[in-house]
MARVOBA-693147 format. One line per field, with one value per residue (C-alpha): y, z, x. Coordinates in nm, 4 decimals, decimal comma. Layout:
BEGIN
v <- (Y  ...)
w <- (Z  ...)
u <- (X  ...)
//
This chain:
BEGIN
v <- (2,4881  2,6617  2,5573  2,7442  2,5160  2,4344  2,0605  2,1359  2,2653  2,0806  1,9258  1,5550  1,4628  1,7070  1,5544  1,2072  1,3159  1,4434  1,1100  0,8455  0,8519  0,7444  0,3973  0,2923  0,0031  -0,3470  -0,5067  -0,7502  -1,1126  -1,2903  -1,4251  -1,4590  -1,2114  -0,9346  -1,0177  -0,9665  -0,6078  -0,3328  -0,1489  0,1610  0,1906  0,5165  0,6451  0,9162  1,0235  1,2516  1,3003  1,6094  1,6340  1,7678  1,4479  1,5914  1,3171  1,4175  1,1774  1,1393  0,9036  0,5348  0,6049  0,3599  0,0626  -0,2194  -0,3878  -0,6018  -0,3902  -0,6136  -0,4543  -0,1270  -0,3156  -0,3300  0,0025  -0,0868  -0,4364  -0,2743  -0,0317  -0,3140  -0,5193  -0,2245  -0,1680  -0,5313  -0,6001  -0,2693  -0,1764  -0,5130  -0,5365  -0,2873  -0,5475  -0,8155  -0,6202  -0,3835  -0,0444  0,0088  0,0291  -0,2786  -0,1903  -0,5293  -0,6525  -0,6594  -1,0409  -1,0937  -1,4089  -1,2183  -1,1329  -0,9071  -1,0547  -1,1609  -1,1076  -1,3096  -1,0226  -0,8974  -0,5786  -0,3649  -0,4040  -0,2844  -0,5861  -0,9239  -1,0803  -0,7961  -0,8046  -1,1797  -1,1231  -0,8209  -1,0148  -1,2977  -1,0540  -0,9244  -1,0502  -1,3857  -1,7399  -1,8914  -1,8052  -1,7294  -1,4944  -1,3050  -1,2799  -1,1340  -0,8886  -0,7682  -0,7217  -0,5272  -0,3146  -0,2373  -0,1526  0,0943  0,2603  0,2783  0,3973  0,1324  -0,2486  -0,4126  -0,7587  -1,0206  -1,1622  -1,5293  -1,6353  -1,3992  -1,5073  -1,8737  -1,8012  -1,5828  -1,8608  -2,1398  -1,9549  -1,7592  -1,9771  -1,7004  -1,6015  -1,9623  -1,9644  -1,6438  -1,7782  -2,1024  -1,9017  -1,6901  -2,0059  -2,1501  -1,8308  -1,8366  -1,5040  -1,6394  -1,8197  -1,9485  -2,2072  -2,0890  -2,1922  -2,0046  -1,6900  -1,7047  -1,7703  -1,4678  -1,2376  -1,3647  -1,2914  -0,9403  -0,8707  -0,9898  -0,7291  -0,5241  -0,1450  0,1374  0,4595  0,6397  0,3808  0,3651  0,7448  0,7410  0,4834  0,7071  1,0070  0,8187  0,7859  1,1491  1,2607  1,1043  0,7850  0,9400  0,8508  1,1946  1,0578  0,8635  1,0506  0,7165  0,6882  0,3789  0,3826  0,6141  0,9171  0,7704  0,4585  0,6656  0,8730  0,5638  0,3987  0,7108  0,7433  0,3915  0,4559  0,7522  0,5472  0,2075  0,2347  0,2326  -0,0329  0,0390  0,3541  0,5103  0,7569  0,8849  0,8984  1,1149  1,3374  1,4037  1,3444  1,4014  1,2366  0,9146  0,6437  0,2717  0,1138  -0,2083  -0,4622  -0,4021  -0,0550  0,1273  0,3931  0,5200  0,8516  1,0113  1,3778  1,4351  1,7013  1,7767  1,4907  1,1281  1,0281  0,7209  0,6449  0,3143  0,2350  -0,1197  -0,0740  -0,0813  0,0338  -0,1903  -0,1300  -0,2283  0,1242  0,2405  0,4493  0,6761  0,6697  0,8113  1,0906  1,1697  1,1745  1,4072  1,6456  1,6443  1,7168  2,0186  2,1589  2,1243  2,1977  1,8612  1,7867  1,7191  1,9193  2,1762)
w <- (0,5880  0,6052  0,5324  0,2027  0,0662  -0,3007  -0,3763  -0,7079  -0,5276  -0,1955  -0,1000  -0,0598  -0,0152  0,2737  0,4294  0,3831  0,5488  0,8490  0,9165  0,7974  1,1258  1,3173  1,4485  1,6000  1,4883  1,3633  1,0192  0,9686  0,9731  0,8826  0,5675  0,4954  0,2072  0,4295  0,7089  0,4633  0,3796  0,4232  0,7447  0,6130  0,3043  0,2882  -0,0346  -0,0877  -0,3933  -0,4693  -0,7825  -0,8710  -1,0732  -1,3743  -1,3856  -1,2236  -1,0373  -0,7704  -0,5653  -0,3217  -0,3195  -0,3033  -0,4505  -0,7312  -0,5039  -0,5694  -0,2905  -0,2666  -0,2284  0,0416  0,2193  0,0309  -0,2535  -0,0642  -0,1762  -0,5379  -0,5070  -0,3582  -0,6495  -0,9039  -0,7201  -0,7158  -1,0852  -1,1891  -0,9745  -1,0671  -0,7007  -0,5702  -0,3597  -0,1204  -0,0425  0,0213  0,2379  0,5312  0,5547  0,9307  1,1338  1,3471  1,6411  1,5692  1,4185  1,0382  1,0360  1,3137  1,2630  1,2813  1,0524  1,0954  1,3371  1,1650  0,8087  0,7804  0,5822  0,6260  0,8361  0,5716  0,2615  0,4328  0,6644  0,5329  0,5295  0,3145  0,0809  0,0320  -0,0725  -0,2954  -0,4784  -0,5311  -0,6672  -0,9458  -1,2898  -1,4000  -1,4512  -1,2651  -1,0637  -1,3668  -1,5151  -1,1880  -1,1437  -1,4912  -1,4368  -1,1081  -1,2522  -1,5490  -1,3169  -1,0796  -1,3759  -1,4994  -1,1561  -1,1616  -1,5212  -1,6122  -1,6392  -1,3006  -1,2252  -0,9551  -0,7353  -0,7801  -0,4764  -0,2473  -0,3985  -0,3259  0,0272  0,1038  -0,0229  0,1687  0,4976  0,5039  0,7667  0,9062  0,5560  0,4882  0,8153  0,7191  0,3736  0,5175  0,7693  0,4895  0,2885  0,5862  0,6052  0,2327  0,1844  -0,0251  -0,3392  -0,4706  -0,2963  0,0062  -0,1529  -0,4740  -0,2785  -0,0806  -0,3933  -0,5768  -0,2778  -0,2098  -0,5671  -0,5472  -0,2344  -0,4195  -0,6971  -0,7105  -0,6949  -0,5942  -0,4168  -0,7498  -0,8855  -0,5575  -0,5479  -0,8998  -0,7777  -0,4869  -0,7185  -0,9474  -0,6556  -0,5539  -0,9116  -0,9174  -1,0890  -1,3690  -1,3785  -1,3924  -1,5644  -1,8476  -1,8632  -1,8555  -1,6573  -1,4483  -1,2393  -1,2273  -0,9997  -0,7626  -0,7050  -0,6366  -0,3857  -0,2102  -0,1889  -0,0487  0,2064  0,3358  0,3403  0,5681  0,8187  0,7978  0,6127  0,9151  1,1002  1,4708  1,4356  1,1664  1,3988  1,5386  1,1873  1,0536  1,3603  1,3307  0,9657  0,8101  0,4746  0,3662  0,3593  0,3529  0,5429  0,4616  0,6357  0,3699  0,5215  0,2503  0,3000  0,0092  0,0537  -0,1487  -0,0818  -0,3054  -0,5665  -0,4286  -0,4794  -0,4285  -0,2288  -0,1105  0,1318  0,1957  0,5003  0,6424  1,0235  1,1651  1,4870  1,7046  1,4782  1,1611  1,0280  0,8986  1,1688  0,9239  0,6926  0,9704  1,0292  0,6570  0,6332  0,9345  0,7788  0,4348  0,5937  0,7831  0,5241  0,2276  0,4173  0,3299  0,6430  0,5271  0,8181  0,8491)
u <- (1,1745  0,8365  0,4818  0,5092  0,7836  0,7300  0,7281  0,9006  1,2075  1,1782  1,5130  1,4370  1,8035  1,8309  1,5199  1,6684  1,9922  1,7955  1,6232  1,8695  2,0630  1,7498  1,8397  1,5077  1,2897  1,3602  1,3543  1,0657  1,1785  0,8552  1,0216  1,3956  1,3926  1,2534  1,4953  1,7832  1,6785  1,9362  1,8399  2,0171  1,7980  1,6041  1,4538  1,1929  0,9940  0,7031  0,4951  0,2942  -0,0286  0,1623  0,3698  0,6815  0,8704  1,1209  1,3304  1,6169  1,9112  1,8102  1,4658  1,5477  1,6258  1,3799  1,1819  0,8699  0,5581  0,4027  0,1026  0,1386  -0,0329  -0,3626  -0,5169  -0,4480  -0,5951  -0,9049  -0,9232  -0,8958  -1,1592  -1,4009  -1,3384  -1,3760  -1,6840  -1,8517  -1,8597  -1,9857  -1,6694  -1,8290  -2,0963  -1,8351  -1,5871  -1,6369  -1,4678  -1,4433  -1,1195  -1,0578  -0,8339  -0,6763  -0,3507  -0,3326  -0,3390  -0,5951  -0,8031  -1,1273  -1,4198  -1,7210  -1,9705  -2,2901  -2,1673  -1,8472  -1,6959  -1,3394  -1,3495  -1,1758  -0,9557  -0,6369  -0,6036  -0,4935  -0,8407  -0,9698  -0,6725  -0,7089  -1,0681  -1,0024  -0,7289  -0,9779  -1,2393  -1,0158  -1,1196  -0,9834  -1,1083  -0,8135  -0,5044  -0,2894  -0,5496  -0,5965  -0,2211  -0,1883  -0,4738  -0,3246  0,0228  -0,1168  -0,3273  -0,0413  0,1820  -0,0816  -0,0841  0,2977  0,3195  0,5754  0,5942  0,6423  0,7781  0,7291  1,0051  0,9191  1,1229  0,9340  0,6019  0,6774  0,7933  0,4895  0,2639  0,4359  0,4877  0,1614  -0,0058  -0,2246  -0,3321  -0,4278  -0,6239  -0,8059  -0,8846  -1,0277  -1,2309  -1,3791  -1,4503  -1,6383  -1,8462  -1,9210  -1,7415  -1,4553  -1,5712  -1,2386  -1,0242  -0,8285  -0,4996  -0,5787  -0,6626  -0,3387  -0,1335  -0,2751  -0,2317  0,1223  0,2200  0,0725  0,2789  0,5920  0,5634  0,8834  0,8666  1,0952  1,0023  0,9574  0,7115  0,5202  0,4932  0,3438  0,0922  -0,0029  -0,0244  -0,2631  -0,5036  -0,4419  -0,5178  -0,8653  -0,7542  -0,5472  -0,1781  -0,0113  0,3000  0,1317  -0,1997  -0,3853  -0,7082  -0,6489  -0,9697  -1,2721  -1,2549  -1,5138  -1,3061  -0,9942  -1,1907  -1,3263  -0,9838  -0,8167  -1,0975  -1,0336  -0,6580  -0,7278  -0,9270  -0,7569  -0,4250  -0,1952  -0,3960  -0,4492  -0,2414  -0,4609  -0,6315  -0,3049  -0,1594  -0,4403  -0,4298  -0,0566  0,0412  -0,3007  -0,2241  -0,4027  -0,1379  -0,0678  0,2188  0,4035  0,6269  0,8917  0,9293  0,7381  0,4733  0,2655  0,0842  -0,1955  -0,2774  -0,5830  -0,5248  -0,1789  0,0671  0,1554  0,4608  0,6450  0,9235  1,0987  1,3101  1,2887  1,3166  0,9634  0,8012  0,5831  0,2819  0,4661  0,5214  0,8589  1,0270  1,2081  0,9065  0,6924  0,9452  0,9577  0,5775  0,5519  0,8022  0,6405  0,3037  0,4346  0,6730  0,4379  0,1153  -0,0405  -0,2446  -0,6003  -0,7407  -0,4641)
//
């Protein structure tokens, strides 16, 4: 395949076949439901600005969105706070693990919205007078990004809430700093439920495409967030979306992305396309091994590197 490959005719099943034999990585076992994931799962989808959706085999297999939800929580928080979220959350890379018990020195703010501390706070900033209202707002917002109604896996939500000890610690730390203004337990519950939203590669690719298309869902035509918010979210994905590997990711792949412990990667190439890949085995930094290979190939074959 050449750099001039057309995404409308690009053979996603052939690409899948080329990477599915890769046996590296390990499935995340932080909760039982993730540990039970099929290590052979590999689904790919891409969505173009005209609403065209293309996908490979297994692109319709449902999985919990997990950390790939973080850009969209940030977008909803920016929308609902009229930009105040930028005063409450940093946007700098950390060089730390995604769940590091660490806040900005001197401010008590989370370092950025793509680590767990930041996502806990963005989920808490979404409109709603209580947990139920924020949960509803988030689910409606994520469904608008996906262009279809999404559902929550209640079992995963409960497990994430009960076993999220580090998230509870982060929430209590932010409470002690005055950064978090709802109860720590409420913040963890809302974030856990957001991570438990079920998507497939097709839905996640539409979500990425909505950011890539300046906040307009290319499938439904609905404006989900203003263009400025989409730009700001994609910018932070570029610098922080793959945690401590974000610099290497942008140097080699060159497409703003967000990784996830469920093995998902969502990509947003502004003005070009949105894409998603899911394959549960992860590398040491928590990025899908096959997903990384797919993203590399898409970048080269479709000429998507931001600085290419």
